C-alpha positions as CSV (number, residue, x, y, z in Angstrom):
1,M,123.9,96.1,96.9
2,P,127.1,98.2,96.6
3,A,128.2,100.1,99.6
4,R,128.6,103.3,97.7
5,L,127.4,104.6,94.4
6,P,128.8,107.5,92.4
7,A,126.5,110.5,92.3
8,F,125.6,110.1,88.6
9,S,124.8,106.4,89.2
10,R,122.5,107.2,92.2
11,Y,120.8,109.9,90.1
12,A,120.2,107.5,87.2
13,E,118.9,104.9,89.6
14,R,116.5,107.4,91.1
15,Q,115.3,108.4,87.6
16,R,114.6,104.7,86.8
17,G,112.7,104.4,90.0
18,A,110.6,107.4,89.3
19,A,109.7,105.9,85.9
20,V,108.6,102.6,87.5
21,V,106.5,104.4,90.1
22,L,104.8,106.6,87.4
23,A,104.2,103.5,85.2
24,L,102.4,101.8,88.1
25,L,100.4,104.9,88.7
26,T,99.3,105.1,85.1
27,V,98.2,101.4,85.0
28,T,96.4,101.7,88.3
29,F,94.4,104.7,87.3
30,A,93.7,103.5,83.7
31,A,91.9,100.5,85.2
32,M,90.2,102.6,87.8
33,L,88.9,105.2,85.3
34,A,87.6,102.4,83.0
35,A,85.7,100.9,86.0
36,A,84.4,104.4,86.9
37,A,83.1,105.0,83.4
38,L,81.1,101.7,83.5
39,A,79.7,102.7,86.9
40,D,78.7,106.1,85.7
41,F,76.9,104.6,82.7
42,G,74.7,102.7,85.1
43,R,74.1,105.7,87.3
44,G,72.6,107.9,84.6
45,L,71.5,111.2,86.1
46,E,73.3,112.0,89.2
47,A,71.7,115.2,90.4
48,V,74.5,117.7,90.8
49,T,77.8,118.0,89.0
50,G,79.5,118.8,92.3
51,R,78.4,115.6,93.9
52,R,79.6,113.6,90.9
53,D,83.0,115.3,91.0
54,Q,83.2,114.6,94.7
55,A,82.5,111.0,94.2
56,Q,85.1,110.8,91.4
57,S,87.8,112.6,93.4
58,R,87.2,110.2,96.3
59,Q,87.4,107.3,94.0
60,L,90.7,108.5,92.6
61,A,92.0,108.9,96.1
62,R,91.1,105.4,97.1
63,A,92.6,104.0,93.9
64,A,95.8,105.9,94.8
65,V,96.0,104.0,98.1
66,D,95.9,100.7,96.1
67,W,98.7,102.1,94.0
68,A,100.7,102.7,97.2
69,R,100.1,99.2,98.4
70,Q,101.3,97.8,95.0
71,V,104.5,99.9,95.2
72,L,105.2,98.7,98.7
73,A,104.5,95.1,97.9
74,L,106.9,95.2,95.0
75,D,109.5,96.8,97.2
76,M,109.2,94.0,99.7
77,L,109.8,91.4,97.0
78,E,113.0,93.2,96.0
79,S,114.6,93.7,99.4
80,N,114.0,93.5,103.1
81,V,116.1,96.6,103.7
82,D,114.2,99.9,103.5
83,H,116.0,103.3,103.1
84,G,115.5,106.8,101.6
85,G,116.7,105.9,98.1
86,E,114.0,103.4,97.3
87,N,111.1,103.8,94.8
88,W,108.4,104.1,97.4
89,T,110.1,107.3,98.7
90,I,109.5,109.1,95.4
91,R,106.9,111.9,95.8
92,I,104.3,112.0,93.1
93,P,103.8,115.6,91.9
94,P,100.3,116.7,90.7
95,T,99.8,114.4,87.7
96,Q,97.0,115.0,85.1
97,L,95.1,111.8,84.4
98,G,93.4,112.9,81.2
99,E,93.7,115.4,78.4
100,D,92.3,118.1,80.6
101,A,92.9,118.8,84.3
102,A,89.2,118.6,84.9
103,D,89.4,114.9,84.0
104,G,91.3,114.4,87.2
105,T,94.7,115.0,88.9
106,I,96.5,113.1,91.5
107,A,99.5,113.8,93.9
108,G,100.8,112.0,96.9
109,E,103.5,110.4,98.8
110,I,104.3,107.4,101.0
111,I,105.8,108.3,104.4
112,D,107.7,105.8,106.5
113,L,106.4,105.7,110.1
114,S,108.9,103.1,111.3
115,G,111.6,105.7,111.5
116,R,109.7,107.4,114.3
117,F,109.0,106.8,118.0
118,N,105.7,105.0,118.5
119,L,103.8,106.7,121.2
120,N,101.8,103.5,121.9
121,D,105.1,101.9,123.0
122,L,104.6,103.8,126.2
123,A,102.0,101.3,127.3
124,P,101.8,98.3,124.9
125,A,98.8,96.2,125.6
126,G,98.0,98.6,128.4
127,L,101.2,97.8,130.3
128,R,103.4,100.8,131.2
129,S,107.0,100.8,129.8
130,S,109.5,102.9,131.7
131,A,112.1,102.1,129.1
132,A,110.0,103.6,126.3
133,G,109.1,106.5,128.6
134,A,112.8,107.2,129.1
135,R,113.4,107.2,125.3
136,L,110.5,109.6,124.7
137,Q,111.7,111.9,127.5
138,R,115.1,112.1,125.9
139,L,113.5,112.9,122.5
140,M,111.5,115.7,124.1
141,E,114.6,117.2,125.6
142,L,116.3,117.0,122.3
143,V,113.6,119.1,120.7
144,G,113.9,121.8,123.4
145,T,111.6,120.7,126.2
146,S,112.9,121.1,129.8
147,P,113.6,117.8,131.7
148,E,110.8,118.6,134.2
149,S,108.2,119.3,131.5
150,A,109.3,116.3,129.5
151,R,109.0,114.0,132.5
152,A,105.5,115.3,133.3
153,S,104.4,115.0,129.6
154,V,105.6,111.4,129.4
155,I,103.7,110.5,132.6
156,A,100.6,112.1,131.3
157,M,100.8,110.3,127.9
158,T,101.6,107.0,129.5
159,E,98.7,107.2,132.0
160,W,96.3,108.2,129.1
161,I,97.3,105.2,127.0
162,A,97.6,102.6,129.8
163,T,94.8,100.1,130.4
164,A,93.5,102.2,133.4
165,P,94.8,105.2,135.2
166,R,97.0,104.0,138.1
167,G,94.9,103.5,141.2
168,D,91.7,104.7,139.4
169,T,89.0,102.2,139.1
170,D,86.2,104.6,138.4
171,H,87.2,105.6,134.8
172,A,87.3,103.6,131.7
173,P,90.7,103.0,129.9
174,H,91.5,105.3,127.0
175,S,93.3,102.6,124.9
176,A,95.9,103.0,122.3
177,L,96.2,106.1,120.2
178,V,95.1,105.9,116.6
179,V,97.0,109.0,115.4
180,A,99.7,111.0,117.2
181,D,97.7,114.2,117.2
182,E,95.4,112.6,119.7
183,V,97.8,113.6,122.5
184,A,96.5,117.1,122.1
185,S,93.5,115.9,124.0
186,I,95.5,114.9,127.0
187,P,95.3,117.4,129.9
188,G,98.6,119.1,130.5
189,I,100.1,118.5,127.1
190,D,101.5,121.7,125.6
191,H,100.5,122.3,122.0
192,T,104.0,123.8,121.3
193,L,105.5,120.5,122.5
194,L,103.3,118.6,120.1
195,A,104.3,120.8,117.2
196,R,108.0,120.1,118.0
197,L,107.5,116.4,118.4
198,R,105.3,115.8,115.3
199,P,108.1,115.0,112.8
200,Y,109.6,112.4,115.2
201,V,106.6,110.5,116.6
202,T,103.8,108.3,115.3
203,A,101.0,106.2,116.7
204,V,100.7,102.7,115.2
205,P,99.0,99.7,116.9
206,A,101.8,97.2,117.1
207,P,105.2,97.7,118.8
208,T,107.7,97.8,116.0
209,P,111.4,98.5,115.9
210,V,112.8,101.8,114.7
211,N,114.2,101.7,111.2
212,V,117.7,103.2,111.6
213,N,117.9,103.8,107.9
214,T,115.0,106.3,107.9
215,A,115.0,107.7,111.5
216,A,116.0,111.3,112.1
217,A,119.1,112.1,114.1
218,E,116.9,113.0,117.1
219,V,115.2,109.6,117.1
220,L,118.5,107.8,116.8
221,T,119.9,109.8,119.7
222,S,116.9,108.8,121.9
223,L,117.2,105.2,120.8
224,V,121.0,104.7,121.4
225,P,122.3,105.3,124.9
226,G,125.5,107.3,124.8
227,L,125.0,108.6,121.3
228,G,125.2,112.4,121.0
229,I,123.0,114.4,118.6
230,D,126.0,115.7,116.6
231,V,127.3,112.2,116.0
232,A,123.8,111.1,115.1
233,R,123.7,113.8,112.5
234,V,126.9,112.5,111.0
235,L,125.5,109.0,110.9
236,V,122.4,110.3,109.1
237,A,124.6,112.1,106.5
238,E,126.8,109.1,106.0
239,R,123.9,106.7,105.4
240,E,122.9,108.8,102.4
241,R,126.1,107.4,100.8
242,A,125.9,103.9,102.3
243,W,122.7,102.6,103.9
244,F,122.9,100.3,106.8
245,R,122.8,96.8,105.4
246,D,121.6,95.3,108.7
247,L,121.6,96.0,112.4
248,A,125.2,94.7,112.8
249,D,126.3,97.2,110.2
250,F,124.6,100.0,112.1
251,N,126.1,98.9,115.4
252,A,129.6,98.7,113.9
253,R,129.4,102.3,112.8
254,L,128.4,103.6,116.3
255,P,131.1,105.6,118.1
256,Q,133.0,104.4,121.2
257,G,130.8,104.9,124.2
258,A,127.5,104.4,122.4
259,T,125.5,101.3,123.5
260,P,124.0,99.3,120.6
261,P,120.2,99.2,120.9
262,A,118.4,96.0,121.8
263,A,117.5,93.9,118.7
264,Q,113.8,94.3,119.3
265,L,114.1,98.1,119.3
266,A,116.0,98.7,116.0
267,S,115.9,97.3,112.5
268,V,116.7,98.2,108.9
269,S,113.2,97.5,107.5
270,S,109.9,99.3,107.8
271,R,106.4,98.0,108.6
272,H,104.0,101.0,108.9
273,F,103.5,103.7,106.2
274,L,101.3,106.7,106.0
275,V,99.9,107.4,102.5
276,T,98.8,111.0,101.8
277,I,96.8,111.7,98.6
278,H,95.5,114.8,97.0
279,A,93.0,114.0,94.2
280,S,90.8,116.3,92.2
281,H,88.1,115.8,89.6
282,G,86.2,118.7,88.1
283,I,85.5,121.2,90.9
284,S,86.1,118.7,93.8
285,V,89.3,118.1,95.7
286,T,89.8,115.2,98.1
287,R,92.7,114.9,100.6
288,L,93.0,111.4,102.0
289,E,95.3,109.8,104.5
290,A,95.7,106.0,105.0
291,L,97.8,103.8,107.3
292,L,99.3,100.7,105.8
293,D,100.8,97.7,107.7
294,R,103.3,95.8,105.6
295,Q,103.7,92.8,107.9
296,K,102.4,90.6,105.1
297,P,103.3,90.6,101.3
298,W,100.2,92.6,100.5
299,P,100.1,95.7,102.8
300,E,97.0,95.8,105.0
301,L,94.8,98.9,105.1
302,L,94.4,99.7,108.8
303,W,92.4,102.9,108.4
304,Y,91.8,105.8,106.1
305,R,90.4,109.2,106.7
306,I,89.4,112.3,104.8
307,P,90.4,115.2,107.1
């Protein structure tokens, strides 16, 4: 992969990528709609149009998750480096699936979660990690939280996730978070803090390194000791022109005084992705979120929900 691409070349590459993604989308939904037509033939008289539309919109949304899995699987075959210029980052605008909008529309995107701080790293397998706590505290301070409030919040989150509250044998453990928004249930956590943190944190089940190709400047600053936020923003701007090829490339571009992160904490590839889908059919609209784990060639569906 060339280190730098002229602007027109990158634009052309992006256009080709969009065409590939849309082609996959078309094939996926053509097959799904054919299967749905056969299923409807056997159902005969479903009582209410609204119920049928709801079933169809949900089926469209679930098919879109399989489309996302296919896109990510193909990406893994092409390269083990993930960055913001790849096909999976292309957002699908509302796309009509038939001659009429009532026949169904789909929109969605794949969001990389490996570029964020994993809140479950505060207590992996129930064991408290002071190093992860220090990184989260630094991240909180970067988004405008006072050191005292950040420290108290980190302690509260860690104790909530840990196998059992320290010194407390009368209460059951809370276990790992499923979604980051669960921290809103933790006593003492300010909702304003959660709103500030939301773009930079996630909750995935397995400890995974941060992808330095997709992490925000704030996450990079919390990850790399001695790295200032202004320099991190420069690194983020520079990687738009030349992605980090590997961790050695990232470390080589760090300024003097910055300590390269441990190998288990940073990477140039991504494992966890959030798929968000908006599907409509007739009078029904379905919004679906799904968490994918791409540890294996075919991404595993960890959970999905319809908020």
